[in-house]
N, C-alpha and C positions, 0 to 999 in steps of 0.2 A: 764419555761412552753414555752416560747417563741422558742428555740431551739428544742424543743420535735414537736410546729407545724410547725416549719421551714424542720425538720427532716421526717415528714411524708407528706408533700408536697412532699418533694424531691423524696421519696419514690414511693409515688401517679405517681408521672412524670416519674419516671424511668419504673414502670410498665405498663403505655401507651404507654411510649418510644418503649419498647420491645416487646409489642402486637403488635405496629403498624410497627415493623421488619418483626414479623412472619407472620403479613398478605400480605406486601410486598414480603417477598419471597415467599409465596403462589403464588401470582398475577406473580412472575418472571418464577415460573414454568410452569403455565398455557399460560404463553407469549410465552414460546419459541415454544411449540405445535403450537399454533395460528401462529407463526412468518412462519413457514415451510409451512403451508396452504395457508398463504398469498403470499408467495413469491411463490409457485406454481400456482396460478391464474395469475400470472403474463407471458403475453407471455416473454416481451422483457426480465424480469430476469432469464427467462429460457434458452431463446437462448445464454445471455451472461454467464451463467453459462455453458454450453455446451460446447460452445467456450474455457473459463477457463481450464472446465475438459481437452479438446481436447491438448492443450499445455502441462499441466502436463503429459499428457501421450505421448505426443511427447518428451519431457524433459525426463522421466522416461524411455523409452524404446529407447533412438537414436540411440544406439549402435545396437540395433538389426534391430529395423526397418530400417537405414538408411544402402543404398547398396555399399557406399564409405566413407572413414575416412575423419575427418576434412580440409585433406589435399592431398588428393590422385589426382594427376596429370595426364593428359593423352592430350598431343599438338597437334596430331595429332586427336584428338576429338573436338577444339577449337571452342567455336561458335557454337555449333549443335541446332539447332531449337529442340523443342517439340516433342518428337515423341516417338516410340516405346522403345526405347534403352537408351533413357533419356525423362524420363515423363517430366521434366521440362527444358529441353535442358541443357548447358553447359556454362560453364561461358568463360572467354580470356586463362586460362589454362587448358581447358578440364575437370574442376572437376565436377561433378552430380550438378545440381541446387539443384533438390528436399533432396540429401542426406546435402547440406549445411544448407538449410531453416532448414531441421529438426535439426541438431546440433546445430543453430542460437536458436530455441527453447527454450535450456536449459538456454543457455546464458540468454536470456530473463528472463526466470523464476528465474535461479538467481541473475539478479539486481533486479525484482522486490520483493523478498522476503527480501534480504538484505538491502535494501535499505527502508523495512518500517520498517524493525528492529529497525536500524539505528534511523528513526525518530520517532517513536515510544516512543523510550528508552529513548530518547532527548528531546521528545515534552510534553509527556504523564507527567513525571518527574515533568518539569518545570512546567505543566498547574496545577498539581495537590499541589505545592508547593505555588505558586502565589494564586490561589482560596484558599486555605485551611488558609492560615497564613497572607495574604494579608497585608497590611502597605507597610514599605521599600521595602522589596522584592519584593512584588508584583509591584513593582514601576519601580524596576531595569528588572524585567523579561518581563515588556511591554515596557521598553524601548528597549532592544532586539531585540525583536519581531518585535516593528517600524521601526527599524535599518533594521532587513532582511528584510523587506518587500518592504523596499524602492527602493528596484532593482528587475527586470524582473527576472523572476526564472533564464532561461536558459541563460541569461547574468551574475547571480550570479554562476550558475554551470560551465560556462567555466571559470570563475575567480579563480575558487576553483582547479579545472583543471588543471589551468594553473601553480598555486604555486605548489600543490600536485604532479604535472608531469602526463604525459600520459598515460592509461591502466586501464584495467576492473577494478580494484579495486578501484583505484583510485577515479573512475568514482563513483562508487556504494558510497564510502565515501561523496563524492560531492552534491549528489543527497539527500541522505540522510539527510545532515544538512541543505542541502537548503529546505526541506520541515517540519522539523521540526515546524516552527512557525503555520500552518493549524491546528495542533495537540493541541501545547497548547494554541491556543485561543478557541477551542471548549472546552478542559478538564475545563479549567479556567472557562468558561461561566457555566457548570454542576456543578462546585464545589461549586462555588459562591452562585449556588440554593440550593446544598444538605446540605452544612454546617450546614445549618438554619433549617431542617427538626427536628421533635420532638426527632426521635430515636437517631438522633447524639448528641443532647442534653444530652439524657436520659442515653445514654453511656459515655458523657462527666461526667455527673452528678455523676455516680458510679467510676468514677475513672478510666477510661480506659486510656490508653494513645493514644498522638496524631497519632503516627504509628498504633496502633493497629485500632484506628477508619479509619483510611486512606485506609486500606488493608481491615479490613472486611468489613467497611459501607460504604463507597466512591465507591471505585475501581469497586466492581460488579454491580454499577448504571451506571455508565459510559462507560460499555464496548458495548453498542450498536452502539452510536454515534462514537467510536473508530474505530468499525468493519468498519461501512461506509466510515470512511477517509479512512482506509486502501485501502479496495478495490479501490475507486477512486484514490487514490495516487498509486497503484500499474501500474496503465495503464499509467498515467503520467511518470513515471519512466523508462518504457519503451521505451516510445515515445523520450526522452532526451538522456538515452542512444542512441538510435540511433542517433538521431542528433550527436552528439558527436562524437561518432563513423564515422558519415558519414563524419567530417569535421579532420579526424583524432587524435582525441583527445581521443577516446574510447579504447574499446577493438583492438589487435596489432595484425596483420596477426601471424599465420594463426588461431587466434580464428574465428570464422567465425559469426560475429554478424551481424545482419540484416542492422543494419548501415551502417557497411564497406562494405557488399556486395553491398549495393544501390552505393554505393561512385565510386567503382570499376567498375560497368557497365555506369558511364556516358558516359566514351569515347566512348563506342558503342551504344550509346541510339539508333541509327539509325538504324545501321545494325541487333543491336542483341538486342531490345526493353524486350524481357524476362527475362535478366540479371536484370535489375531494374525494371520490372512489376512483379513479384513472391515475393521478399522482400516487396515491398512495399504493396503488396497485404496481406501478411502476418502480418506486424505492422499495418495496419489498424484493421482487424479482432481480434486481440489479444487488443488493445487497447479499439474498439468498444464492446470486451465481457467483459472488467472488468467496462466500464462505464456503460452498461445494468445492470450488477450485483448490480456494487454500487447504482445505482440509484434504482433498485428493493430492496435492502435491506433497504433503507433510506426509500420507502413506507412503508414495511412490520413492519419495525421496530419503525415507528413515530405512538406514542401511539393516536393522534388526529384523524388520522385514523381507529380507532379499532371499 
């Protein structure tokens, strides 16, 4: 008799949890439409989105838009100021600054995407494991997280690049490994709350495996903060890559990284300020774009502001 009562209670709990899951899934569908409406009403987010889309278009069409290749030189045209022939002037080797900056957009976008993928893969996975299982596993991951956050971000990136060696690929790996902690901490906090919800307990009661619960019920509910973290992290990744390239540890010539272009123009800062001015403006606008878009997404996805 007692077993029948326990089975009935388990069944009612499972049905209640599944009903709650269906209700939550319906709300998520409606919230996707509300998110875009809220995002459109945010002027800063729209400016950020426009800047990010501009970066995407420049990166995709660099070979068609730029009048020169990444390393076409004309020494007789060295250090020409902006004008009709060269819209943004030329550098010390007579290379068109506009073409170099456009090709640099492709490098920056590549860095942003690949570093974000590395950080998400490591951080989200460890955050899910730590938050869902807890116990000693959580303790170990938290210890690793504290160790990684004990060092400044740029200093840690420089250390990793020094170990791996200079180069664009190593910079992307280093920056990706530097930022995993932010994803892990955010995801862990979300999962600690989600694992106690009724529909998760209901799925567990009807025999669903831990892997199925994580993929089917937990991951969909942590997508919003992960998207916001990714957008904000992309701007930081571009800035750190430019910093490392500026000191000679990032993209190597002839790859036209904005940081390396800035570094090459330091010698001619007085007589040819445009060599450093325009790539600096490009870095500023792109980082600003990702930050504005990230802030807008955070406000649009925050359920407390609905």
